[in-house]
C-alpha positions as CSV (number, residue, x, y, z in Angstrom):
1,M,150.0,84.4,110.7
2,I,151.1,84.4,107.1
3,L,151.8,80.7,107.3
4,S,148.3,79.8,108.6
5,R,146.7,82.0,105.9
6,S,148.8,80.2,103.2
7,R,147.6,76.8,104.6
8,R,144.0,77.9,104.3
9,I,144.4,79.0,100.7
10,L,146.3,75.8,99.8
11,A,143.7,73.7,101.5
12,G,140.9,75.5,99.7
13,L,142.7,75.1,96.4
14,L,143.3,71.4,96.9
15,L,139.7,70.9,97.9
16,S,138.5,72.7,94.7
17,V,140.8,70.6,92.5
18,L,139.6,67.4,94.2
19,L,136.0,68.2,93.7
20,L,136.6,69.2,90.1
21,T,138.4,66.0,89.2
22,T,135.8,63.7,90.9
23,A,132.9,65.6,89.3
24,C,134.4,65.4,85.8
25,A,135.6,61.8,86.0
26,T,133.6,59.4,83.8
27,K,132.8,56.1,85.2
28,A,132.6,53.1,83.0
29,P,129.2,51.3,83.2
30,S,129.3,48.3,85.6
31,R,127.9,44.9,84.7
32,F,124.9,45.8,87.0
33,D,124.2,49.0,84.9
34,Q,124.1,46.8,81.8
35,V,121.7,44.3,83.3
36,Q,119.5,47.1,84.5
37,Q,119.2,48.5,81.0
38,E,118.5,45.1,79.5
39,S,115.8,44.2,82.0
40,T,114.2,47.6,81.6
41,K,113.9,47.0,77.8
42,Q,112.5,43.5,78.4
43,K,109.8,44.8,80.7
44,S,108.5,47.3,78.1
45,G,107.6,44.3,75.9
46,Q,105.8,42.4,78.6
47,A,102.9,44.7,79.3
48,V,99.4,43.1,79.4
49,A,97.7,43.4,76.1
50,K,94.9,45.9,75.9
51,N,92.4,43.3,74.8
52,A,93.3,40.8,77.6
53,T,90.2,39.6,79.6
54,Q,89.6,41.2,83.0
55,G,90.4,38.8,85.9
56,S,87.0,39.4,87.4
57,T,85.4,37.9,84.2
58,L,87.7,34.8,84.6
59,N,86.5,34.2,88.1
60,A,83.2,32.9,86.8
61,F,84.9,29.8,85.3
62,F,86.5,28.5,88.5
63,P,85.1,25.4,90.2
64,E,83.2,25.8,93.5
65,G,84.7,24.3,96.6
66,E,83.3,20.8,97.4
67,D,84.0,17.6,99.4
68,G,85.7,19.5,102.1
69,Y,87.6,21.8,99.8
70,E,87.3,25.6,99.9
71,R,88.1,27.9,97.0
72,V,89.6,31.3,98.1
73,Y,90.4,33.9,95.4
74,T,93.8,35.4,95.9
75,Q,94.6,37.5,92.9
76,E,92.7,39.1,90.1
77,K,94.1,41.5,87.5
78,K,93.8,42.1,83.8
79,G,94.5,38.8,82.0
80,F,94.8,36.7,85.1
81,A,92.8,35.2,88.0
82,E,94.0,32.9,90.8
83,A,92.5,31.1,93.8
84,N,93.9,28.8,96.5
85,L,92.3,25.5,97.1
86,K,92.2,24.7,100.8
87,K,91.3,21.6,102.7
88,D,91.1,21.6,106.5
89,G,92.4,25.2,106.4
90,K,95.6,24.2,104.5
91,V,96.4,25.3,101.0
92,V,96.7,22.1,98.9
93,A,96.7,23.7,95.4
94,Q,96.6,26.9,93.4
95,L,94.1,27.3,90.6
96,A,94.7,29.8,87.8
97,I,93.4,31.1,84.5
98,S,95.5,33.3,82.4
99,D,94.8,35.0,79.1
100,T,97.7,34.1,76.7
101,T,97.1,37.2,74.5
102,S,99.9,39.0,76.3
103,T,102.2,35.9,76.2
104,P,101.7,34.0,72.9
105,T,104.7,31.8,73.5
106,V,102.9,30.2,76.4
107,A,100.3,28.8,74.0
108,S,103.0,27.3,71.7
109,K,104.0,24.7,74.3
110,Y,100.7,22.9,73.7
111,A,101.3,22.6,69.9
112,N,102.8,19.1,70.2
113,S,100.8,17.9,73.2
114,T,99.5,14.4,72.9
115,K,97.7,14.5,76.3
116,K,94.2,15.8,76.5
117,I,92.0,16.7,79.5
118,D,88.3,17.1,78.6
119,G,89.3,17.3,74.9
120,Y,91.8,20.2,75.5
121,P,95.6,19.9,75.0
122,A,97.3,19.4,78.3
123,V,100.9,19.5,79.6
124,E,102.6,18.5,82.8
125,Q,105.2,20.9,84.1
126,G,107.6,19.2,86.5
127,K,105.9,17.2,89.2
128,T,103.6,19.8,90.6
129,Q,101.8,21.5,87.7
130,T,99.2,20.5,85.2
131,S,97.7,22.8,82.6
132,V,95.4,22.9,79.6
133,L,95.0,25.4,76.8
134,V,91.3,26.4,76.3
135,G,91.1,28.7,73.3
136,K,93.4,31.6,74.3
137,Y,93.3,30.7,78.0
138,Q,95.7,28.6,80.0
139,V,94.0,26.8,83.0
140,K,96.6,25.6,85.5
141,V,96.5,23.7,88.8
142,I,99.6,23.7,90.9
143,S,100.1,21.3,93.8
144,K,101.1,22.9,97.1
145,D,100.9,19.7,99.1
146,P,102.8,16.5,98.2
147,L,99.6,14.5,98.7
148,F,97.8,16.5,96.0
149,N,99.0,14.6,92.9
150,A,98.7,14.7,89.1
151,S,95.4,12.8,89.2
152,D,94.0,15.3,91.7
153,R,95.2,18.2,89.4
154,E,93.5,16.7,86.4
155,D,90.2,16.2,88.4
156,W,90.2,19.8,89.4
157,I,91.0,21.0,85.9
158,E,87.9,19.1,84.7
159,K,85.8,20.9,87.3
160,F,86.5,24.3,85.7
161,D,83.8,25.4,83.2
162,L,86.1,24.8,80.3
163,D,83.5,24.7,77.5
164,D,82.1,28.1,78.4
165,L,85.6,29.5,78.9
166,A,86.4,28.3,75.3
167,Q,83.5,30.5,74.1
168,L,84.8,33.6,75.8
169,K,86.4,36.0,73.4
């Protein structure tokens, strides 16, 4: 009887010591903890500017669907609006307008542009994206179908109401 009581006391004592040592042990931050802290800091600087244009306002500058194409709005938020361009029920391109007030570095890529579409500086990004800078707005067309080429993207950029968009403050 005394022996079993001693075992209980010893087991309780060992359990208490184990809990105490694990609770007090300090763990060095892992590489994941470090990355989490860095990304959290980055996000705080990426908020949408208070004076960014509402997405619903940007919708007015998108081209209408025509010649068998259908425009379907997909996203609208402060500083950004996007629509899919469909033909025969299939998405062939994405159309987007974004306010660069929140991301001024985006506008800097147009500084050395020699290409122009409707008088606005233009850039090609890879083989699927064409965009122009219209005042503080970036207008972009992204191919989602291999048959929708650079010439098609330029044609659709020209269909946006670029001149009126340039007047928007």
